[in-house]
C-alpha positions as CSV (number, residue, x, y, z in Angstrom):
1,M,68.6,79.7,112.8
2,P,68.7,77.8,116.0
3,N,71.4,78.7,118.6
4,T,73.7,76.5,120.7
5,R,74.6,77.6,124.1
6,L,78.4,77.5,124.9
7,N,80.6,78.1,127.9
8,V,83.6,80.1,126.7
9,S,86.6,81.4,128.7
10,L,88.2,84.6,127.5
11,P,90.8,86.9,129.1
12,T,89.1,89.5,131.2
13,P,90.6,92.5,129.3
14,I,89.2,91.2,126.0
15,V,85.7,90.8,127.6
16,D,85.9,94.2,129.1
17,D,86.8,95.7,125.6
18,I,83.9,93.9,124.0
19,K,81.4,95.1,126.7
20,A,82.7,98.6,126.3
21,L,82.0,98.5,122.6
22,Y,78.9,96.3,122.5
23,G,77.4,96.8,125.9
24,P,77.2,94.3,128.7
25,R,74.7,92.1,126.8
26,G,76.5,92.3,123.5
27,V,79.2,89.7,124.0
28,S,77.3,87.0,122.1
29,Q,76.6,89.3,119.2
30,F,80.3,90.2,119.0
31,L,81.4,86.6,119.2
32,E,78.9,85.6,116.5
33,E,80.1,88.4,114.2
34,A,83.7,87.6,114.8
35,A,83.2,83.9,114.2
36,Q,81.3,84.6,110.9
37,E,84.1,86.9,109.7
38,K,86.8,84.4,110.6
39,L,85.0,81.5,109.0
40,A,84.4,83.4,105.8
41,A,88.1,84.3,105.6
42,L,89.1,80.7,106.3
43,K,86.7,79.3,103.7
44,K,87.9,81.9,101.1
45,E,91.5,81.0,101.7
46,R,90.8,77.3,101.6
47,Y,88.8,77.5,98.4
48,K,91.1,80.0,96.8
49,G,93.6,77.1,96.0
50,L,90.8,75.0,94.4
51,I,89.6,77.8,92.3
52,E,93.1,78.6,91.1
53,G,93.6,75.0,90.3
54,Y,90.4,74.8,88.2
55,R,91.3,78.0,86.4
56,A,94.9,76.7,85.7
57,T,93.6,73.6,84.0
58,A,90.5,75.1,82.3
59,E,92.1,75.5,78.9
60,E,93.5,72.0,78.9
61,T,90.2,70.6,80.0
62,V,88.4,72.5,77.1
63,E,90.9,71.1,74.6
64,V,90.4,67.5,75.9
65,L,86.6,67.9,75.7
66,K,86.9,69.2,72.1
67,R,89.0,66.2,71.0
68,F,86.6,63.8,72.8
69,E,83.6,65.5,71.1
70,A,85.2,65.3,67.7
71,S,86.0,61.6,68.3
72,V,82.5,60.8,69.3
73,T,81.0,62.8,66.4
74,E,83.3,61.0,63.9
75,R,82.2,57.6,65.1
76,R,78.5,58.6,64.9
77,D,78.9,59.7,61.3
78,V,80.4,56.4,60.2
């Protein structure tokens, strides 16, 4: 995947900790991993509500579809 170059400002102690764990050239790798984790968590939380909403109305939706199907079938048989 193509990369985009960014200029980011972070507090020095944070950068020092990242470099201590990932090495002096590992800041980009750390930031990429951190961003991926944060984005995954945000997406999961955002879509959690949608999924719960779909599940909450699933039974009602099935019942409506069954009535609709029965109605259409009855009209075809006439």
